Structure formats: structure tokens, C-alpha cells
N, CA, C and O atoms as a CHARMM CRD file, in Angstrom:
* protein
*
  324
    1    1 MET  N     93.43600  90.95100  84.58000 PROA 1      0.00000
    2    1 MET  CA    92.84600  90.30300  85.68500 PROA 1      0.00000
    3    1 MET  C     92.62300  91.49800  86.80400 PROA 1      0.00000
    4    1 MET  O     93.41200  92.41800  87.02100 PROA 1      0.00000
    5    2 GLY  N     91.38700  91.26900  87.44500 PROA 2      0.00000
    6    2 GLY  CA    91.20800  92.24400  88.35300 PROA 2      0.00000
    7    2 GLY  C     91.69000  91.85800  89.85100 PROA 2      0.00000
    8    2 GLY  O     92.16200  90.72900  89.99100 PROA 2      0.00000
    9    3 GLU  N     91.65200  92.25700  90.38200 PROA 3      0.00000
   10    3 GLU  CA    92.06600  92.45100  92.02300 PROA 3      0.00000
   11    3 GLU  C     91.13600  91.14000  92.99700 PROA 3      0.00000
   12    3 GLU  O     89.94900  90.82800  92.89400 PROA 3      0.00000
   13    4 ARG  N     92.21400  90.57600  93.92800 PROA 4      0.00000
   14    4 ARG  CA    91.59400  89.51500  94.55300 PROA 4      0.00000
   15    4 ARG  C     91.30800  90.15200  95.76100 PROA 4      0.00000
   16    4 ARG  O     91.73200  91.21000  96.22500 PROA 4      0.00000
   17    5 GLY  N     90.31200  89.11800  96.30400 PROA 5      0.00000
   18    5 GLY  CA    90.47200  89.50400  97.77600 PROA 5      0.00000
   19    5 GLY  C     89.56100  90.35400  98.03000 PROA 5      0.00000
   20    5 GLY  O     89.02900  90.92200  97.07600 PROA 5      0.00000
   21    6 ARG  N     89.06800  90.71700  99.64000 PROA 6      0.00000
   22    6 ARG  CA    87.78800  91.77500  99.49500 PROA 6      0.00000
   23    6 ARG  C     88.08600  93.29300  98.99700 PROA 6      0.00000
   24    6 ARG  O     89.29600  93.51700  98.97900 PROA 6      0.00000
   25    7 LYS  N     87.41600  94.20800  98.65500 PROA 7      0.00000
   26    7 LYS  CA    87.33100  95.38700  98.18900 PROA 7      0.00000
   27    7 LYS  C     87.99300  96.28000  99.63000 PROA 7      0.00000
   28    7 LYS  O     87.77200  96.22000 100.83900 PROA 7      0.00000
   29    8 LYS  N     88.67300  96.89500  98.97000 PROA 8      0.00000
   30    8 LYS  CA    89.44700  97.87600  99.65000 PROA 8      0.00000
   31    8 LYS  C     88.20900  98.92400 100.54300 PROA 8      0.00000
   32    8 LYS  O     87.42300  99.65500  99.94100 PROA 8      0.00000
   33    9 THR  N     88.26400  98.79000 102.11700 PROA 9      0.00000
   34    9 THR  CA    87.26200  99.91200 102.86000 PROA 9      0.00000
   35    9 THR  C     88.27800 101.16900 103.53600 PROA 9      0.00000
   36    9 THR  O     87.91600 102.28300 103.91400 PROA 9      0.00000
   37   10 VAL  N     89.26600 100.74900 103.54300 PROA 10     0.00000
   38   10 VAL  CA    90.12600 101.84400 104.17800 PROA 10     0.00000
   39   10 VAL  C     91.20900 102.22100 102.66400 PROA 10     0.00000
   40   10 VAL  O     91.80200 101.42600 101.93500 PROA 10     0.00000
   41   11 SER  N     91.15300 103.48900 102.61400 PROA 11     0.00000
   42   11 SER  CA    91.93200 104.10200 101.22800 PROA 11     0.00000
   43   11 SER  C     93.53100 104.10500 102.07900 PROA 11     0.00000
   44   11 SER  O     93.76600 104.12200 103.28700 PROA 11     0.00000
   45   12 ASP  N     94.58600 104.07900 100.74100 PROA 12     0.00000
   46   12 ASP  CA    95.95100 104.14300 100.99700 PROA 12     0.00000
   47   12 ASP  C     96.12800 105.45700 101.92200 PROA 12     0.00000
   48   12 ASP  O     96.75500 105.38800 102.97900 PROA 12     0.00000
   49   13 ALA  N     95.43200 106.87900 101.38200 PROA 13     0.00000
   50   13 ALA  CA    95.48600 107.96500 101.96700 PROA 13     0.00000
   51   13 ALA  C     95.23200 107.44800 103.80700 PROA 13     0.00000
   52   13 ALA  O     96.01200 107.89900 104.64500 PROA 13     0.00000
   53   14 GLU  N     94.38400 106.74400 104.12000 PROA 14     0.00000
   54   14 GLU  CA    94.18900 106.24700 105.81500 PROA 14     0.00000
   55   14 GLU  C     94.93100 106.00700 106.24000 PROA 14     0.00000
   56   14 GLU  O     95.34900 106.63000 107.21600 PROA 14     0.00000
   57   15 ILE  N     95.62000 104.76700 105.65100 PROA 15     0.00000
   58   15 ILE  CA    96.98200 103.85500 106.19100 PROA 15     0.00000
   59   15 ILE  C     98.12400 105.21400 106.27900 PROA 15     0.00000
   60   15 ILE  O     98.43900 105.63600 107.39200 PROA 15     0.00000
   61   16 LEU  N     98.56600 105.69700 105.31000 PROA 16     0.00000
   62   16 LEU  CA    99.69600 106.52500 105.29400 PROA 16     0.00000
   63   16 LEU  C     99.53500 107.73300 106.46500 PROA 16     0.00000
   64   16 LEU  O    100.48800 108.00900 107.19500 PROA 16     0.00000
   65   17 ARG  N     98.50800 108.28100 106.54900 PROA 17     0.00000
   66   17 ARG  CA    97.59000 109.15500 107.65800 PROA 17     0.00000
   67   17 ARG  C     98.09200 108.84800 108.91500 PROA 17     0.00000
   68   17 ARG  O     98.38300 109.68200 109.77200 PROA 17     0.00000
   69   18 GLN  N     98.22600 107.20500 109.05400 PROA 18     0.00000
   70   18 GLN  CA    98.66300 106.55700 110.49100 PROA 18     0.00000
   71   18 GLN  C    100.09800 107.13700 110.92200 PROA 18     0.00000
   72   18 GLN  O    100.33200 107.74600 111.96600 PROA 18     0.00000
   73   19 PHE  N    100.99600 106.82700 109.91800 PROA 19     0.00000
   74   19 PHE  CA   102.19200 106.87100 109.69800 PROA 19     0.00000
   75   19 PHE  C    102.24100 108.15600 110.18300 PROA 19     0.00000
   76   19 PHE  O    102.53500 108.44100 111.34300 PROA 19     0.00000
   77   20 ALA  N    101.89500 109.10900 109.12300 PROA 20     0.00000
   78   20 ALA  CA   102.57600 110.59000 109.10100 PROA 20     0.00000
   79   20 ALA  C    101.99300 111.20900 110.46000 PROA 20     0.00000
   80   20 ALA  O    102.70200 112.08400 110.95700 PROA 20     0.00000
   81   21 LEU  N    101.02800 110.94800 111.00900 PROA 21     0.00000
   82   21 LEU  CA   100.50200 111.38300 112.74000 PROA 21     0.00000
   83   21 LEU  C    101.26300 110.74500 113.88700 PROA 21     0.00000
   84   21 LEU  O    101.60900 111.45400 114.83100 PROA 21     0.00000
   85   22 ASP  N    101.50700 109.63200 113.86700 PROA 22     0.00000
   86   22 ASP  CA   102.23300 109.01000 114.67000 PROA 22     0.00000
   87   22 ASP  C    103.54000 109.50500 115.24600 PROA 22     0.00000
   88   22 ASP  O    104.53900 109.54700 114.52800 PROA 22     0.00000
   89   23 PRO  N    103.57000 109.83600 116.35700 PROA 23     0.00000
   90   23 PRO  CA   105.25900 110.45700 116.58700 PROA 23     0.00000
   91   23 PRO  C    106.54300 109.57600 116.53500 PROA 23     0.00000
   92   23 PRO  O    107.69700 109.99700 116.46300 PROA 23     0.00000
   93   24 ALA  N    106.10500 108.18700 116.58700 PROA 24     0.00000
   94   24 ALA  CA   107.51700 107.05100 116.53700 PROA 24     0.00000
   95   24 ALA  C    107.70700 107.33000 115.11700 PROA 24     0.00000
   96   24 ALA  O    106.87000 107.90800 114.42400 PROA 24     0.00000
   97   25 PRO  N    108.79900 106.91500 114.72100 PROA 25     0.00000
   98   25 PRO  CA   109.43500 107.02400 113.43300 PROA 25     0.00000
   99   25 PRO  C    109.13100 105.68100 112.52500 PROA 25     0.00000
  100   25 PRO  O    109.46500 105.63500 111.34100 PROA 25     0.00000
  101   26 PHE  N    108.59300 104.80200 113.06600 PROA 26     0.00000
  102   26 PHE  CA   107.90700 103.37800 112.66800 PROA 26     0.00000
  103   26 PHE  C    106.90800 102.76600 113.30700 PROA 26     0.00000
  104   26 PHE  O    106.59300 102.97600 114.47800 PROA 26     0.00000
  105   27 MET  N    106.36400 101.95800 112.51700 PROA 27     0.00000
  106   27 MET  CA   105.24600 101.00100 112.89000 PROA 27     0.00000
  107   27 MET  C    105.15800  99.84800 112.71300 PROA 27     0.00000
  108   27 MET  O    105.83700  99.44000 111.77100 PROA 27     0.00000
  109   28 HSD  N    104.41600  98.90300 113.39900 PROA 28     0.00000
  110   28 HSD  CA   104.71100  97.65200 113.43800 PROA 28     0.00000
  111   28 HSD  C    102.85400  97.27800 112.82900 PROA 28     0.00000
  112   28 HSD  O    101.91600  97.94600 113.26400 PROA 28     0.00000
  113   29 PRO  N    102.70500  96.41700 112.05800 PROA 29     0.00000
  114   29 PRO  CA   100.96700  96.39200 111.75900 PROA 29     0.00000
  115   29 PRO  C    100.29500  96.01100 112.55300 PROA 29     0.00000
  116   29 PRO  O     99.12900  96.22200 112.22100 PROA 29     0.00000
  117   30 THR  N    100.39900  95.35200 113.84100 PROA 30     0.00000
  118   30 THR  CA    99.68000  95.17800 114.85900 PROA 30     0.00000
  119   30 THR  C     98.93300  96.47700 115.39100 PROA 30     0.00000
  120   30 THR  O     97.75300  96.63300 115.70500 PROA 30     0.00000
  121   31 GLU  N    100.01700  97.36900 115.39000 PROA 31     0.00000
  122   31 GLU  CA    99.50800  98.83100 116.22300 PROA 31     0.00000
  123   31 GLU  C     98.56300  99.51000 114.87700 PROA 31     0.00000
  124   31 GLU  O     97.93400 100.52600 115.17100 PROA 31     0.00000
  125   32 LEU  N     98.42200  98.94800 113.27800 PROA 32     0.00000
  126   32 LEU  CA    97.31900  99.56000 112.93600 PROA 32     0.00000
  127   32 LEU  C     95.89500  98.68300 112.80000 PROA 32     0.00000
  128   32 LEU  O     94.77800  99.15200 112.58400 PROA 32     0.00000
  129   33 THR  N     96.20300  97.48900 112.96000 PROA 33     0.00000
  130   33 THR  CA    94.87000  96.90600 112.97300 PROA 33     0.00000
  131   33 THR  C     93.50000  97.17100 113.95100 PROA 33     0.00000
  132   33 THR  O     92.35800  96.92500 113.56500 PROA 33     0.00000
  133   34 GLU  N     93.81000  97.67500 115.18200 PROA 34     0.00000
  134   34 GLU  CA    92.83000  98.18500 116.05100 PROA 34     0.00000
  135   34 GLU  C     92.57800  99.54700 115.62600 PROA 34     0.00000
  136   34 GLU  O     91.36800  99.71900 115.77700 PROA 34     0.00000
  137   35 THR  N     93.21000 100.79200 115.08800 PROA 35     0.00000
  138   35 THR  CA    93.15900 101.88300 114.72300 PROA 35     0.00000
  139   35 THR  C     92.45000 101.90500 113.30000 PROA 35     0.00000
  140   35 THR  O     91.61400 102.79600 113.14900 PROA 35     0.00000
  141   36 LEU  N     92.67400 101.05300 112.25600 PROA 36     0.00000
  142   36 LEU  CA    92.40600 100.75900 111.12800 PROA 36     0.00000
  143   36 LEU  C     90.74700  99.93400 111.28700 PROA 36     0.00000
  144   36 LEU  O     89.82400 100.45200 110.65700 PROA 36     0.00000
  145   37 ASP  N     90.53800  99.03700 111.89000 PROA 37     0.00000
  146   37 ASP  CA    89.93400  97.91600 112.43900 PROA 37     0.00000
  147   37 ASP  C     90.21200  97.23700 111.16300 PROA 37     0.00000
  148   37 ASP  O     89.31300  97.49900 110.36300 PROA 37     0.00000
  149   38 MET  N     91.09000  96.48400 110.68000 PROA 38     0.00000
  150   38 MET  CA    91.52500  95.51700 109.35300 PROA 38     0.00000
  151   38 MET  C     92.12600  94.52900 110.31300 PROA 38     0.00000
  152   38 MET  O     92.63800  94.73300 111.41400 PROA 38     0.00000
  153   39 SER  N     91.95200  93.42300 109.65300 PROA 39     0.00000
  154   39 SER  CA    92.89200  92.29300 110.27100 PROA 39     0.00000
  155   39 SER  C     94.24500  92.31200 109.71300 PROA 39     0.00000
  156   39 SER  O     94.53400  92.74900 108.59900 PROA 39     0.00000
  157   40 ARG  N     95.18800  91.72300 110.71000 PROA 40     0.00000
  158   40 ARG  CA    96.66300  91.66900 110.51700 PROA 40     0.00000
  159   40 ARG  C     97.01000  91.27200 109.31400 PROA 40     0.00000
  160   40 ARG  O     98.03000  91.76800 108.83600 PROA 40     0.00000
  161   41 GLN  N     96.27700  90.32300 108.56700 PROA 41     0.00000
  162   41 GLN  CA    96.63400  89.82500 107.21500 PROA 41     0.00000
  163   41 GLN  C     96.43100  91.03600 106.49500 PROA 41     0.00000
  164   41 GLN  O     97.35500  91.52300 105.84300 PROA 41     0.00000
  165   42 GLY  N     95.42800  91.51000 106.54700 PROA 42     0.00000
  166   42 GLY  CA    94.88400  92.38900 105.66000 PROA 42     0.00000
  167   42 GLY  C     95.88900  93.77200 105.71700 PROA 42     0.00000
  168   42 GLY  O     96.43000  94.24700 104.71800 PROA 42     0.00000
  169   43 VAL  N     96.01800  94.30400 107.08000 PROA 43     0.00000
  170   43 VAL  CA    97.25200  95.15600 107.04100 PROA 43     0.00000
  171   43 VAL  C     98.33600  95.12900 106.36800 PROA 43     0.00000
  172   43 VAL  O     98.91500  96.11500 105.91100 PROA 43     0.00000
  173   44 TYR  N     98.75300  93.69700 106.24800 PROA 44     0.00000
  174   44 TYR  CA   100.36200  93.43500 105.96000 PROA 44     0.00000
  175   44 TYR  C    100.19600  93.53900 104.35900 PROA 44     0.00000
  176   44 TYR  O    100.93500  94.01200 103.49500 PROA 44     0.00000
  177   45 LYS  N     99.10700  92.99700 104.31100 PROA 45     0.00000
  178   45 LYS  CA    99.18100  93.12800 102.48600 PROA 45     0.00000
  179   45 LYS  C     99.14300  94.43600 102.00200 PROA 45     0.00000
  180   45 LYS  O     99.78400  94.86900 101.04400 PROA 45     0.00000
  181   46 ARG  N     98.41300  95.00100 102.66300 PROA 46     0.00000
  182   46 ARG  CA    98.17100  96.65300 102.39300 PROA 46     0.00000
  183   46 ARG  C     99.63100  97.45000 102.40500 PROA 46     0.00000
  184   46 ARG  O    100.12700  98.25400 101.61500 PROA 46     0.00000
  185   47 LEU  N    100.02100  96.96300 103.45200 PROA 47     0.00000
  186   47 LEU  CA   101.53100  97.64200 103.66500 PROA 47     0.00000
  187   47 LEU  C    102.78600  96.91200 102.55000 PROA 47     0.00000
  188   47 LEU  O    103.80100  97.58100 102.35300 PROA 47     0.00000
  189   48 LYS  N    102.68400  95.93600 102.06000 PROA 48     0.00000
  190   48 LYS  CA   103.69100  95.62800 101.22800 PROA 48     0.00000
  191   48 LYS  C    102.94500  96.04100 100.07300 PROA 48     0.00000
  192   48 LYS  O    103.73400  95.81900  99.15400 PROA 48     0.00000
  193   49 ASP  N    101.93100  96.49300  99.59100 PROA 49     0.00000
  194   49 ASP  CA   101.54600  96.90700  98.20700 PROA 49     0.00000
  195   49 ASP  C    102.13300  98.16700  98.42000 PROA 49     0.00000
  196   49 ASP  O    103.02200  98.50200  97.63700 PROA 49     0.00000
  197   50 LEU  N    101.72500  99.12900  99.56500 PROA 50     0.00000
  198   50 LEU  CA   102.27900 100.70700  99.65200 PROA 50     0.00000
  199   50 LEU  C    104.04500 100.52300  99.36100 PROA 50     0.00000
  200   50 LEU  O    104.90400 101.23500  98.84100 PROA 50     0.00000
  201   51 GLU  N    104.03500  99.68500  99.75900 PROA 51     0.00000
  202   51 GLU  CA   105.77300  99.75100  99.70300 PROA 51     0.00000
  203   51 GLU  C    106.49200  99.35300  97.97700 PROA 51     0.00000
  204   51 GLU  O    107.51800  99.77100  97.44100 PROA 51     0.00000
  205   52 GLU  N    105.61000  98.54800  97.56800 PROA 52     0.00000
  206   52 GLU  CA   106.06000  98.53200  96.23100 PROA 52     0.00000
  207   52 GLU  C    105.84900  99.47700  95.59100 PROA 52     0.00000
  208   52 GLU  O    106.51800  99.44600  94.55800 PROA 52     0.00000
  209   53 GLN  N    104.86600 100.86100  95.73000 PROA 53     0.00000
  210   53 GLN  CA   104.41100 101.82700  95.21100 PROA 53     0.00000
  211   53 GLN  C    105.39400 102.64900  95.75100 PROA 53     0.00000
  212   53 GLN  O    104.94400 103.79400  95.80000 PROA 53     0.00000
  213   54 GLY  N    106.68500 102.58400  96.23600 PROA 54     0.00000
  214   54 GLY  CA   107.49200 103.72600  97.27400 PROA 54     0.00000
  215   54 GLY  C    106.76900 104.44200  97.75300 PROA 54     0.00000
  216   54 GLY  O    106.81300 105.61100  97.37000 PROA 54     0.00000
  217   55 LEU  N    105.92600 104.10600  98.65400 PROA 55     0.00000
  218   55 LEU  CA   105.16300 105.10200  99.31000 PROA 55     0.00000
  219   55 LEU  C    105.30200 104.76300 101.14900 PROA 55     0.00000
  220   55 LEU  O    104.85500 105.45000 102.06800 PROA 55     0.00000
  221   56 LEU  N    105.97200 103.64900 101.21200 PROA 56     0.00000
  222   56 LEU  CA   106.30800 103.29400 102.62300 PROA 56     0.00000
  223   56 LEU  C    107.94000 102.31600 102.50400 PROA 56     0.00000
  224   56 LEU  O    108.40300 102.09200 101.38500 PROA 56     0.00000
  225   57 GLU  N    108.32900 102.04700 103.18700 PROA 57     0.00000
  226   57 GLU  CA   109.32500 101.14700 103.52100 PROA 57     0.00000
  227   57 GLU  C    109.62700 100.41200 104.54400 PROA 57     0.00000
  228   57 GLU  O    109.08400 100.83900 105.56300 PROA 57     0.00000
  229   58 SER  N    110.26500  99.48300 104.70700 PROA 58     0.00000
  230   58 SER  CA   110.43700  98.61100 105.64200 PROA 58     0.00000
  231   58 SER  C    111.67300  97.85600 106.07900 PROA 58     0.00000
  232   58 SER  O    112.75800  97.87900 105.49900 PROA 58     0.00000
  233   59 LYS  N    111.32100  97.07600 107.35200 PROA 59     0.00000
  234   59 LYS  CA   112.97400  96.63200 107.85200 PROA 59     0.00000
  235   59 LYS  C    112.77000  95.55700 108.56100 PROA 59     0.00000
  236   59 LYS  O    112.31400  95.82300 109.67400 PROA 59     0.00000
  237   60 LYS  N    112.99100  94.00100 108.27200 PROA 60     0.00000
  238   60 LYS  CA   112.89200  93.34500 109.46100 PROA 60     0.00000
  239   60 LYS  C    114.05500  93.01600 110.74400 PROA 60     0.00000
  240   60 LYS  O    115.20800  92.73300 110.41800 PROA 60     0.00000
  241   61 ALA  N    113.77400  93.05900 111.79000 PROA 61     0.00000
  242   61 ALA  CA   114.80900  93.04800 112.92800 PROA 61     0.00000
  243   61 ALA  C    114.14200  92.40000 113.72200 PROA 61     0.00000
  244   61 ALA  O    112.95600  92.70500 113.84400 PROA 61     0.00000
  245   62 ALA  N    114.63100  91.43900 114.41100 PROA 62     0.00000
  246   62 ALA  CA   114.41300  90.38200 115.49300 PROA 62     0.00000
  247   62 ALA  C    113.25700  89.70700 115.19600 PROA 62     0.00000
  248   62 ALA  O    112.39400  89.58000 116.06400 PROA 62     0.00000
  249   63 ASP  N    113.08900  89.17100 113.88300 PROA 63     0.00000
  250   63 ASP  CA   111.47000  88.49400 113.42700 PROA 63     0.00000
  251   63 ASP  C    110.32100  89.23400 113.44900 PROA 63     0.00000
  252   63 ASP  O    109.16000  88.82400 113.43100 PROA 63     0.00000
  253   64 THR  N    110.75900  90.43400 113.49200 PROA 64     0.00000
  254   64 THR  CA   109.53900  91.28600 113.05400 PROA 64     0.00000
  255   64 THR  C    109.72500  92.40900 111.83400 PROA 64     0.00000
  256   64 THR  O    110.88600  92.71300 111.55800 PROA 64     0.00000
  257   65 ARG  N    109.13000  92.75700 111.42600 PROA 65     0.00000
  258   65 ARG  CA   108.97600  93.96400 110.25000 PROA 65     0.00000
  259   65 ARG  C    108.47800  95.15600 110.81300 PROA 65     0.00000
  260   65 ARG  O    107.44400  95.00100 111.46200 PROA 65     0.00000
  261   66 ASN  N    108.95200  96.37700 110.74100 PROA 66     0.00000
  262   66 ASN  CA   108.41900  97.50100 111.20900 PROA 66     0.00000
  263   66 ASN  C    108.38400  97.99300 109.65700 PROA 66     0.00000
  264   66 ASN  O    108.92600  97.48400 108.67600 PROA 66     0.00000
  265   67 TRP  N    107.41400  99.36300 109.78100 PROA 67     0.00000
  266   67 TRP  CA   107.48500 100.13900 108.26600 PROA 67     0.00000
  267   67 TRP  C    107.41400 101.62900 108.89500 PROA 67     0.00000
  268   67 TRP  O    107.17300 101.92900 110.06400 PROA 67     0.00000
  269   68 TRP  N    107.68200 102.45000 107.83600 PROA 68     0.00000
  270   68 TRP  CA   107.99300 103.96400 107.87300 PROA 68     0.00000
  271   68 TRP  C    107.75800 104.36500 106.43300 PROA 68     0.00000
  272   68 TRP  O    108.00900 103.74500 105.40000 PROA 68     0.00000
  273   69 ILE  N    107.02400 105.97500 106.68700 PROA 69     0.00000
  274   69 ILE  CA   106.48900 106.34200 105.20700 PROA 69     0.00000
  275   69 ILE  C    107.52600 107.21400 104.78200 PROA 69     0.00000
  276   69 ILE  O    108.21600 107.78300 105.62800 PROA 69     0.00000
  277   70 THR  N    107.73600 107.40400 103.41800 PROA 70     0.00000
  278   70 THR  CA   108.64200 107.66900 103.11400 PROA 70     0.00000
  279   70 THR  C    108.17500 109.14400 102.13800 PROA 70     0.00000
  280   70 THR  O    107.04800 109.47400 101.76900 PROA 70     0.00000
  281   71 ASP  N    109.48300 109.82500 101.91000 PROA 71     0.00000
  282   71 ASP  CA   109.16900 111.56800 101.43400 PROA 71     0.00000
  283   71 ASP  C    107.99300 110.98400 100.13600 PROA 71     0.00000
  284   71 ASP  O    106.89600 111.51500 100.30900 PROA 71     0.00000
  285   72 GLU  N    108.01500 110.23500  99.18400 PROA 72     0.00000
  286   72 GLU  CA   107.17400 109.87500  98.32400 PROA 72     0.00000
  287   72 GLU  C    105.79400 109.95100  98.81300 PROA 72     0.00000
  288   72 GLU  O    104.94400 110.71100  98.35100 PROA 72     0.00000
  289   73 GLY  N    105.59700 109.02200  99.88800 PROA 73     0.00000
  290   73 GLY  CA   104.62600 108.85300 100.85200 PROA 73     0.00000
  291   73 GLY  C    103.65000 110.03300 101.06100 PROA 73     0.00000
  292   73 GLY  O    102.51400 110.19700 100.61700 PROA 73     0.00000
  293   74 ARG  N    104.49700 110.89500 101.95100 PROA 74     0.00000
  294   74 ARG  CA   104.10000 112.43300 102.07600 PROA 74     0.00000
  295   74 ARG  C    103.82800 112.98700 101.22300 PROA 74     0.00000
  296   74 ARG  O    102.71700 113.51400 101.29300 PROA 74     0.00000
  297   75 ARG  N    104.49400 113.17100 100.15800 PROA 75     0.00000
  298   75 ARG  CA   103.90700 113.76000  99.25400 PROA 75     0.00000
  299   75 ARG  C    102.47700 113.19900  98.48600 PROA 75     0.00000
  300   75 ARG  O    101.61100 113.85200  97.90300 PROA 75     0.00000
  301   76 TYR  N    102.55600 112.11100  98.66100 PROA 76     0.00000
  302   76 TYR  CA   100.79500 111.43300  98.13600 PROA 76     0.00000
  303   76 TYR  C     99.90700 111.88300  99.09200 PROA 76     0.00000
  304   76 TYR  O     98.78300 112.20800  98.71100 PROA 76     0.00000
  305   77 LEU  N    100.24700 111.98100 100.47600 PROA 77     0.00000
  306   77 LEU  CA    99.31000 112.02100 101.24300 PROA 77     0.00000
  307   77 LEU  C     99.11600 113.77300 101.11600 PROA 77     0.00000
  308   77 LEU  O     97.94300 114.05000 100.86500 PROA 77     0.00000
  309   78 SER  N     99.85000 114.76400 101.21500 PROA 78     0.00000
  310   78 SER  CA    99.54700 115.71000 100.82000 PROA 78     0.00000
  311   78 SER  C     98.89500 116.50600 100.13000 PROA 78     0.00000
  312   78 SER  O     98.37400 117.61200 100.27200 PROA 78     0.00000
  313   79 GLU  N     99.08800 115.27100  98.86300 PROA 79     0.00000
  314   79 GLU  CA    98.63000 115.77100  97.32300 PROA 79     0.00000
  315   79 GLU  C     96.72400 115.69800  97.75000 PROA 79     0.00000
  316   79 GLU  O     95.96500 116.56500  97.31600 PROA 79     0.00000
  317   80 ARG  N     96.35100 114.82700  98.41000 PROA 80     0.00000
  318   80 ARG  CA    95.15900 114.12900  98.60400 PROA 80     0.00000
  319   80 ARG  C     94.52400 114.74600 100.20300 PROA 80     0.00000
  320   80 ARG  O     93.61800 114.13800 100.77200 PROA 80     0.00000
  321   81 SER  N     95.12000 115.96400 100.76900 PROA 81     0.00000
  322   81 SER  CA    94.46800 116.03500 101.96200 PROA 81     0.00000
  323   81 SER  C     93.90000 117.46000 101.42800 PROA 81     0.00000
  324   81 SER  O     93.14500 118.12700 102.13500 PROA 81     0.00000
């Protein structure tokens, strides 16, 4: 089966780069919607996909989920830079 939904216009590396460049240890999806010009729903889906690949991790606290880049995500990014 093919992928559902819209075609990816923002690469995985672009998303991971936002995490690598941000001085904070984690990010909330709404921070990425503005920088990447993506919908909140689109960002959330992509973050979940990246987490399934082991490139990001997340934790839910106080009714919000925050994400951070893993060592594997940093390796992935360095291989594509």
C-alpha cells in the first residue's frame, strides 16, 4: 500500500535540524508549525513517524507532549548534511 495523506514537502532532515539547532532540550509541536509552515496535525504525525524510526523521543507531561532528538537522530542528520 502507498502512503496516505499529503506528499511530504518538508524532509525528515529539515525537521530534525530544527531540534538540533534549538538551544532548548525539547520542543513542542506548535513551535515547529511556524518554522516549518506545516499544520499542527501534520507536524504531530511526522514527529510520531520520526519517533517510530528512533530519531526522536517524546514524553507527555501536564497534558502536553514534548519531543527531543535522539543520538540516532543526530547521526541521521549528520549523514545528510
